[in-house]
C-alpha positions as CSV (number, residue, x, y, z in Angstrom):
1,M,25.1,21.0,-7.0
2,S,24.2,17.4,-7.4
3,L,21.8,15.8,-5.2
4,P,21.9,12.1,-4.3
5,P,19.6,9.9,-5.9
6,G,16.5,9.3,-4.2
7,F,16.5,12.8,-2.4
8,L,14.4,14.6,-4.7
9,D,11.8,11.7,-4.9
10,E,11.7,11.4,-1.1
11,L,11.0,15.1,-0.9
12,T,8.5,15.3,-3.3
13,S,6.7,12.3,-1.8
14,R,6.4,14.3,1.4
15,T,5.3,17.6,0.0
16,P,2.2,17.2,-2.3
17,L,2.1,19.5,-5.4
18,S,-1.6,20.6,-4.3
19,R,-0.4,21.6,-1.1
20,I,2.0,24.2,-2.4
21,V,-0.3,25.5,-4.9
22,G,-3.1,25.7,-2.9
23,R,-1.3,28.6,-1.3
24,K,-1.5,30.7,-4.4
25,V,-5.1,29.6,-5.8
26,T,-8.5,28.9,-4.5
27,W,-9.8,25.4,-5.5
28,D,-13.0,24.9,-7.8
29,A,-14.8,22.4,-5.4
30,R,-17.0,21.5,-8.0
31,K,-14.4,20.1,-10.5
32,S,-11.9,19.3,-8.0
33,K,-11.6,15.4,-6.6
34,Q,-9.2,15.8,-3.5
35,G,-9.3,12.2,-2.6
36,K,-7.9,11.5,-6.2
37,G,-5.3,14.3,-6.2
38,D,-7.4,15.8,-8.9
39,M,-7.5,19.6,-8.6
40,W,-8.7,22.7,-10.5
41,A,-8.5,26.4,-10.0
42,P,-8.3,29.6,-11.9
43,C,-4.7,29.9,-13.4
44,P,-2.2,31.7,-11.3
45,F,-0.1,32.8,-14.3
46,H,-2.9,34.4,-16.1
47,Q,-6.2,36.3,-15.3
48,E,-9.1,34.0,-15.9
49,K,-12.5,33.4,-14.2
50,T,-12.9,29.9,-15.1
51,A,-10.8,27.1,-13.4
52,S,-8.4,25.7,-16.2
53,F,-5.4,25.1,-14.2
54,H,-5.0,21.4,-13.3
55,V,-2.8,19.9,-10.6
56,D,-2.5,16.1,-10.7
57,D,-0.9,15.2,-7.6
58,R,-0.1,11.5,-8.4
59,K,2.0,12.5,-11.3
60,G,3.6,15.8,-9.4
61,V,2.8,18.1,-12.4
62,Y,0.4,21.0,-13.4
63,Y,-1.0,22.2,-16.6
64,C,-3.0,25.4,-17.4
65,F,-5.4,24.8,-20.5
66,G,-5.6,28.4,-21.0
67,C,-2.0,29.8,-21.2
68,H,-0.4,26.3,-21.2
69,A,1.9,27.1,-18.0
70,K,3.2,23.5,-17.0
71,G,5.8,22.1,-14.7
72,N,6.3,20.2,-11.4
73,V,6.6,21.3,-7.6
74,F,10.1,22.9,-8.4
75,T,9.0,24.8,-11.4
76,F,6.0,26.3,-9.7
77,L,8.1,27.7,-6.9
78,R,10.5,29.0,-9.0
79,E,7.7,30.7,-11.1
80,T,5.7,32.3,-8.3
81,E,8.5,33.0,-5.7
82,N,11.3,34.0,-8.2
83,V,13.7,31.7,-6.6
84,S,16.5,29.3,-8.1
85,F,16.0,25.3,-8.4
86,M,18.5,24.7,-5.2
87,E,16.5,27.7,-3.4
88,A,13.3,26.1,-4.2
89,V,14.6,22.5,-2.9
90,E,15.8,24.2,0.3
91,I,12.1,25.7,0.7
92,L,10.6,22.2,0.3
93,A,13.0,20.6,2.5
94,R,12.3,22.8,5.5
95,E,8.6,22.2,5.1
96,A,9.3,18.4,4.8
97,G,11.6,18.4,7.7
98,M,14.4,17.3,5.6
99,Q,18.1,18.1,5.4
100,V,19.5,19.2,1.9
101,P,22.8,17.7,1.4
102,Q,25.6,19.9,1.9
103,P,27.6,20.8,-1.6
104,D,30.3,18.4,-2.0
105,P,33.3,18.8,-4.2
106,E,33.3,15.0,-4.9
107,A,29.3,15.2,-5.9
108,Q,29.9,15.5,-9.5
109,R,32.3,12.8,-9.7
110,K,29.9,10.5,-7.7
111,A,27.2,11.5,-10.2
112,D,29.5,10.6,-13.0
113,R,30.0,7.1,-11.4
114,R,26.4,6.7,-11.0
115,T,26.0,7.3,-14.7
116,R,28.6,4.7,-15.8
117,L,27.0,2.3,-13.1
118,A,23.6,2.7,-14.9
119,E,25.3,2.1,-18.4
120,V,26.8,-1.1,-17.2
121,M,23.6,-2.3,-15.4
122,E,21.8,-1.5,-19.0
123,Q,24.1,-3.5,-20.9
124,A,23.4,-6.3,-18.4
125,V,19.7,-6.0,-18.9
126,Q,20.0,-6.5,-22.7
127,H,22.5,-9.2,-22.5
128,Y,20.3,-11.1,-20.4
129,R,17.1,-10.5,-23.0
130,L,19.2,-12.0,-25.6
131,K,20.1,-14.8,-23.7
132,L,16.4,-15.7,-22.9
133,R,16.0,-16.1,-26.7
134,A,19.2,-18.4,-27.1
135,G,19.4,-22.0,-26.7
136,A,20.4,-21.8,-22.9
137,G,17.0,-20.0,-22.2
138,S,14.6,-22.7,-23.9
139,A,13.6,-24.1,-20.1
140,A,13.2,-20.6,-18.7
141,R,10.9,-19.7,-22.0
142,D,8.9,-22.9,-21.4
143,Y,8.6,-21.9,-17.6
144,L,7.3,-18.3,-18.3
145,S,5.2,-19.7,-21.1
146,G,3.3,-22.0,-18.5
147,R,3.0,-19.0,-16.2
148,G,0.9,-17.4,-19.1
149,L,3.5,-14.9,-20.5
150,S,3.3,-14.1,-24.2
151,E,6.3,-13.1,-26.3
152,E,5.0,-9.6,-26.1
153,A,4.9,-9.6,-22.5
154,L,8.2,-11.0,-22.3
155,T,9.5,-8.0,-24.5
156,R,7.0,-5.6,-22.4
157,W,8.6,-6.7,-19.2
158,E,12.3,-6.9,-20.5
159,I,12.7,-10.4,-19.2
160,G,15.8,-12.2,-19.3
161,F,17.8,-15.2,-18.5
162,A,21.2,-15.7,-16.6
163,P,22.9,-18.8,-17.9
164,N,24.3,-21.2,-15.4
165,E,27.9,-20.3,-16.1
166,R,30.5,-19.0,-13.7
167,Q,31.6,-16.0,-15.7
168,N,28.9,-15.3,-18.6
169,L,28.0,-11.8,-18.1
170,F,31.6,-10.6,-16.4
171,T,33.4,-12.1,-19.4
172,H,31.0,-10.3,-21.7
173,L,31.2,-6.9,-20.1
174,T,35.1,-6.8,-19.3
175,G,35.3,-8.2,-23.1
176,K,33.7,-4.9,-24.3
177,G,35.9,-2.8,-22.2
178,E,34.1,-2.3,-18.8
179,E,36.1,-2.4,-15.9
180,A,35.9,-5.4,-13.7
181,E,35.4,-3.4,-10.5
182,L,32.8,-1.3,-12.0
183,V,31.0,-4.8,-12.8
184,I,31.3,-5.6,-9.3
185,D,30.3,-2.2,-7.6
186,A,27.1,-2.3,-9.8
187,G,26.2,-5.6,-8.0
188,L,26.6,-7.9,-11.2
189,A,29.6,-10.0,-10.2
190,M,31.5,-10.8,-6.8
191,H,35.0,-11.8,-5.5
192,P,35.1,-15.3,-4.4
193,D,36.1,-16.1,-0.7
194,D,39.6,-17.7,-1.8
195,G,40.6,-14.6,-3.9
196,G,40.1,-16.0,-7.3
197,A,38.6,-14.6,-10.4
198,P,35.4,-12.6,-9.9
199,Y,32.2,-14.5,-10.9
200,D,28.5,-13.7,-11.9
201,R,26.1,-12.8,-9.2
202,F,23.2,-14.4,-11.3
203,R,23.4,-17.7,-12.6
204,D,20.6,-20.2,-14.0
205,R,18.0,-17.6,-12.8
206,I,15.0,-15.8,-14.9
207,I,15.8,-12.1,-15.1
208,F,13.6,-9.3,-13.9
209,P,15.2,-5.5,-14.5
210,I,14.5,-2.8,-11.9
211,R,14.4,0.6,-13.0
212,D,14.0,4.0,-10.8
213,P,10.8,6.5,-11.5
214,R,12.9,7.6,-14.5
215,G,13.3,4.2,-16.0
216,V,16.9,3.9,-15.4
217,A,18.1,0.3,-14.7
218,V,19.4,0.5,-11.0
219,A,19.3,-3.3,-10.1
220,L,18.3,-6.9,-11.2
221,A,16.0,-9.7,-9.6
222,G,16.7,-13.1,-10.3
223,R,14.3,-16.5,-10.0
224,A,16.1,-19.5,-9.7
225,M,15.2,-22.4,-12.2
226,N,16.5,-25.0,-9.6
227,P,13.7,-25.8,-7.2
228,N,16.6,-26.6,-4.7
229,A,18.6,-23.4,-5.0
230,N,19.2,-21.6,-1.7
231,A,17.1,-18.5,-2.5
232,K,14.3,-18.7,-4.5
233,Y,14.6,-15.1,-5.5
234,L,17.7,-13.2,-5.2
235,N,18.0,-9.3,-5.7
236,S,21.1,-7.2,-6.5
237,P,22.9,-5.5,-3.4
238,E,22.6,-2.4,-2.0
239,T,24.6,0.0,-4.2
240,E,25.3,3.3,-5.4
241,L,22.5,3.1,-7.6
242,F,20.1,0.7,-5.6
243,D,18.2,1.6,-2.3
244,K,16.5,-1.7,-1.6
245,G,14.1,0.2,0.8
246,G,13.3,3.1,-1.4
247,C,12.6,1.4,-4.4
248,L,9.3,-0.2,-6.0
249,Y,9.0,-2.9,-8.7
250,N,7.2,-1.1,-12.0
251,H,7.3,2.4,-10.2
252,G,7.4,4.4,-13.4
253,P,4.6,2.8,-15.2
254,A,2.5,2.2,-12.2
255,R,2.7,6.1,-11.6
256,K,1.7,7.0,-15.3
257,A,-1.1,4.7,-15.0
258,G,-2.4,6.0,-11.8
259,G,-6.3,7.1,-11.6
260,R,-7.1,4.6,-14.8
261,T,-7.2,1.7,-12.3
262,P,-6.6,1.2,-8.3
263,L,-2.8,1.3,-7.1
264,I,-2.2,-2.2,-5.9
265,V,0.7,-3.2,-3.7
266,A,1.6,-6.9,-4.7
267,E,4.1,-9.3,-2.9
268,G,6.3,-10.5,-5.8
269,Y,7.7,-9.5,-9.4
270,M,5.5,-12.2,-11.1
271,D,2.1,-11.1,-9.5
272,V,2.7,-7.1,-10.6
273,I,3.2,-8.6,-13.9
274,A,0.0,-11.0,-13.7
275,L,-1.8,-8.1,-12.2
276,S,-0.7,-5.8,-15.1
277,E,-1.1,-7.9,-17.7
278,A,-4.9,-8.6,-16.3
279,G,-5.6,-4.7,-16.8
280,F,-4.5,-3.8,-13.2
281,E,-1.6,-1.5,-14.8
282,A,-1.0,0.8,-11.6
283,T,0.7,-2.4,-9.7
284,V,4.0,-2.1,-7.7
285,A,5.7,-4.3,-5.5
286,P,8.7,-3.8,-2.7
287,M,12.0,-5.8,-3.4
288,G,11.1,-9.1,-1.8
289,T,11.0,-7.6,1.7
290,A,8.3,-6.1,3.9
291,V,7.2,-2.7,2.6
292,T,9.3,0.0,4.1
293,E,8.4,3.8,5.5
294,Q,9.8,5.1,2.6
295,Q,8.2,2.6,0.2
296,L,4.6,3.6,1.7
297,R,5.5,7.1,1.5
298,L,6.0,6.8,-2.2
299,V,3.0,4.8,-2.8
300,W,0.6,7.1,-0.9
301,Q,2.2,9.7,-3.7
302,M,0.6,7.8,-6.3
303,H,-2.7,6.9,-4.8
304,D,-4.3,8.1,-1.4
305,E,-5.9,4.6,-0.4
306,P,-3.7,2.0,-2.3
307,V,-4.9,-1.8,-2.0
308,I,-2.6,-4.1,-0.5
309,A,-2.8,-7.4,-2.3
310,L,-1.3,-10.5,-0.1
311,D,-1.2,-14.1,-0.5
312,G,-3.8,-16.1,1.1
313,D,-1.8,-17.7,3.8
314,E,-0.9,-17.1,7.3
315,A,2.5,-15.6,6.0
316,G,0.3,-13.3,4.0
317,F,-2.0,-12.2,6.7
318,R,0.8,-11.5,9.1
319,A,2.5,-9.4,6.7
320,A,-0.7,-7.2,6.3
321,G,-0.5,-7.0,9.9
322,R,3.2,-5.8,10.3
323,L,2.3,-3.1,7.5
324,A,-1.0,-2.1,9.0
325,E,1.3,-1.3,12.4
326,L,3.8,0.4,10.2
327,S,1.3,2.7,8.7
328,L,-0.4,3.8,11.7
329,S,2.0,6.5,12.7
330,L,2.4,7.8,9.1
331,L,-1.6,8.4,8.6
332,E,-3.2,11.5,7.7
333,A,-6.7,12.8,6.8
334,G,-7.4,11.3,3.1
335,K,-4.3,8.9,3.2
336,S,-5.1,5.2,4.5
337,L,-4.5,1.4,3.3
338,R,-7.1,-1.3,2.3
339,F,-6.3,-4.9,2.7
340,C,-7.1,-7.5,-0.4
341,M,-6.6,-11.0,1.1
342,M,-6.3,-13.9,-1.5
343,P,-8.4,-17.0,-1.2
344,E,-6.7,-19.5,0.6
345,G,-3.4,-20.9,-0.6
346,M,-3.5,-18.6,-3.8
347,D,-1.7,-15.3,-4.7
348,P,-2.9,-12.6,-7.4
349,D,-1.4,-14.7,-10.2
350,D,-3.1,-18.0,-9.5
351,L,-6.5,-16.2,-8.9
352,I,-6.0,-14.4,-12.3
353,R,-5.1,-17.7,-13.9
354,A,-8.1,-19.3,-12.4
355,G,-10.9,-16.9,-12.4
356,G,-9.8,-14.1,-14.7
357,T,-9.7,-10.2,-14.3
358,A,-13.2,-10.4,-12.9
359,A,-12.3,-12.6,-9.9
360,M,-9.3,-10.1,-9.2
361,Q,-11.7,-7.0,-9.4
362,R,-14.1,-8.7,-6.9
363,Q,-11.3,-9.0,-4.5
364,V,-10.4,-5.4,-4.8
365,E,-13.9,-4.1,-4.5
366,E,-14.3,-6.1,-1.0
367,S,-10.8,-5.0,0.1
368,L,-11.0,-4.3,3.9
369,P,-10.4,-0.9,5.5
370,L,-7.2,-0.6,7.7
371,L,-9.1,-0.9,11.0
372,Q,-11.1,-3.8,9.8
373,L,-7.9,-5.4,9.0
374,L,-6.6,-4.9,12.4
375,W,-10.1,-5.9,14.1
376,R,-9.9,-9.0,12.2
377,R,-6.3,-9.7,13.2
378,E,-7.5,-9.1,16.8
379,T,-10.8,-11.1,16.9
380,E,-10.4,-13.8,14.5
381,G,-10.6,-17.3,15.9
382,K,-10.8,-15.9,19.4
383,S,-13.6,-15.9,22.0
384,F,-14.7,-12.8,23.9
385,D,-17.3,-14.4,26.3
386,S,-15.7,-12.2,29.5
387,P,-15.6,-8.6,30.5
388,E,-11.9,-9.3,31.0
389,R,-11.3,-10.5,27.4
390,R,-13.2,-7.8,25.7
391,A,-11.4,-5.4,27.8
392,T,-8.0,-6.5,27.0
393,L,-9.0,-6.4,23.0
394,D,-10.3,-2.9,23.6
395,R,-7.0,-1.9,25.1
396,T,-5.1,-3.5,22.2
397,L,-6.9,-1.7,19.9
398,R,-6.6,1.6,21.8
399,A,-3.1,1.2,21.9
400,A,-2.9,0.7,18.3
401,I,-4.3,3.7,17.4
402,A,-2.7,5.8,19.9
403,R,0.2,6.0,17.4
404,V,-2.0,8.1,14.8
405,Q,-0.5,11.6,14.9
406,D,-3.3,13.4,13.6
407,P,-5.7,14.3,16.7
408,S,-8.8,14.2,14.4
409,L,-8.3,10.9,12.5
410,R,-7.2,9.5,15.9
411,R,-10.7,10.4,17.2
412,H,-12.5,9.1,14.4
413,Y,-10.7,5.8,15.1
414,S,-11.4,5.9,18.5
415,D,-15.2,6.2,17.5
416,E,-14.9,3.3,15.1
417,I,-13.4,1.0,18.0
418,F,-16.1,2.2,20.4
419,H,-18.9,1.1,17.7
420,L,-17.3,-2.2,17.1
421,M,-16.8,-3.1,20.5
422,R,-20.5,-2.0,21.1
423,S,-21.4,-4.6,18.3
424,L,-19.6,-7.3,20.0
425,S,-21.4,-7.0,23.2
426,D,-24.7,-6.5,21.4
427,A,-24.2,-9.9,19.4
428,R,-24.0,-11.7,22.8
429,R,-27.1,-10.3,24.4
430,P,-29.8,-11.8,23.0
431,A,-28.4,-15.3,23.1
432,R,-27.4,-14.5,27.0
433,R,-31.1,-13.2,27.8
434,K,-32.5,-16.2,26.0
435,D,-30.1,-18.6,28.1
436,F,-31.3,-17.1,31.5
437,R,-35.0,-17.2,30.3
438,Q,-34.5,-21.0,30.0
439,G,-32.6,-21.7,33.4
440,A,-29.1,-22.0,31.9
441,G,-27.3,-19.2,33.8
442,W,-24.3,-17.9,32.2
443,P,-23.5,-19.4,28.7
444,G,-21.6,-22.6,29.2
445,Q,-23.0,-23.1,32.9
446,A,-24.7,-26.5,33.6
447,A,-28.3,-25.8,34.9
448,G,-28.4,-26.7,38.7
449,P,-31.4,-28.3,40.9
450,M,-32.7,-24.7,41.2
451,A,-33.0,-24.0,37.4
452,A,-36.7,-24.7,37.3
453,T,-37.4,-22.0,40.3
454,K,-35.3,-19.7,38.8
455,T,-36.8,-19.9,35.5
456,S,-40.4,-19.3,36.9
457,A,-39.1,-16.0,39.0
458,L,-37.5,-14.6,35.9
459,A,-40.2,-15.2,33.7
460,S,-42.5,-13.5,36.5
461,A,-40.1,-10.6,36.9
462,D,-39.7,-10.2,33.3
463,A,-43.7,-10.1,32.5
464,R,-44.0,-7.5,35.5
465,A,-41.2,-5.6,34.0
466,H,-42.8,-5.6,30.5
467,E,-46.1,-4.5,31.9
468,H,-44.2,-1.4,33.7
469,L,-42.4,-0.7,30.5
470,K,-45.8,-0.5,28.7
471,E,-47.4,1.9,31.4
472,A,-44.1,4.1,31.2
473,V,-44.7,4.6,27.5
474,I,-48.2,5.5,27.7
475,L,-47.6,8.1,30.4
476,A,-44.7,9.6,28.3
477,S,-46.8,9.7,25.2
478,L,-49.7,11.5,27.0
479,V,-47.3,14.2,28.6
480,R,-45.7,14.8,25.4
481,H,-49.2,15.1,23.6
482,T,-51.4,16.8,26.0
483,G,-54.3,17.2,23.5
484,I,-55.3,13.7,23.4
485,V,-55.6,13.3,27.4
486,P,-59.4,14.5,27.2
487,R,-60.3,11.7,24.7
488,F,-58.6,9.0,26.9
489,V,-60.2,10.4,30.2
490,A,-63.4,10.3,28.5
491,D,-63.0,6.5,27.3
492,L,-61.9,5.7,31.0
493,E,-65.2,7.2,32.2
């Protein structure tokens, strides 16, 4: 049976390998690092006392250094439960709450068609790479060089150029025998409204190939060379190959690099390239839109606490808030987000060019936990000088964390909010006492004719209260330490 593209990726993202393997083994607490998805145990496939069986949750694979057993979650279920591949899929689907697509007589035909579409897309990638090296690509090469990309980087990222010609790619592909409708269905060309000849979707644009985790070219993204273009970035449309909300730019390489560097989620393609070239190889980006629930699950499959790197402007801050809200209902113990806001007016690419890798590393190290991001969003630039305003803040934050499904995690978030609200009140208290002692009344209230009298009365009351407090402390000490009472009695006599 052929399964739809993306189904197995979604299935494995919802069922970490360590959860399945953990039912058959006892993890070695000393060697295992649960937070990093790096788990060790005695091998379930042969007798041993040492923990030589390794599970890597981020890559979704296991390997035994003793008997050399290896595989993924489907292999493990087939070996330990004696089931077929499809039976293993059904077991995992039930656990993940997903429906396995029903057998379809058209499934093989559709799979073959997806293979043909992928072949057409790969031809487009290679064609545009050649065009970048041709004379028409000189302005694009100059632009990319100005952005700090070397020839090696252009090759590594397979960057290309779509000439400003109406049928450049369409003519090339159909001239090689590809069906016109196949080129259109791949999202590379489209029919005009007047019913004329099909024309290229990408024209006068720098081309970034988009590949799925297995390395198959599924779509293209194009950056306009003309500053007056209607859209700065243009993506392939949704096709049989390309699910925009379930795809990440640089997914495959980032997954392989997982563990060596923090996993960073950037906003755009150039940010991913700049970060990766600076040493942050585990970097991905959504498809020019806000991060979706499916993309968030894919990110968590690679890293338990990815860093969201957003532009240092109001739009970036709003995007961070929306992602924080989206993540709340999906949180679980060990899975969260951190937020790394760039300096004002900068994106990661700008920061790296200005300050190098060290500047970006500092930003990553200073990234905010999810709750701190929500706190900042709700408090920045606002005054909380009244009980009503503080109560509104408390209600807003508690309404947000009510979406957290895990009861234990929700309780911890509630405790954090309590401490944050307490610190907000404590920060106001010393200043308020000082204002009263000076006869100023509530902060912001003008002193009236009775201010001097109030000050005198309050000062006297404060002095008396202080003496009473001293007496209470002394008496409490004597009650607790009765052995010292005779000495004090002797002194009094």
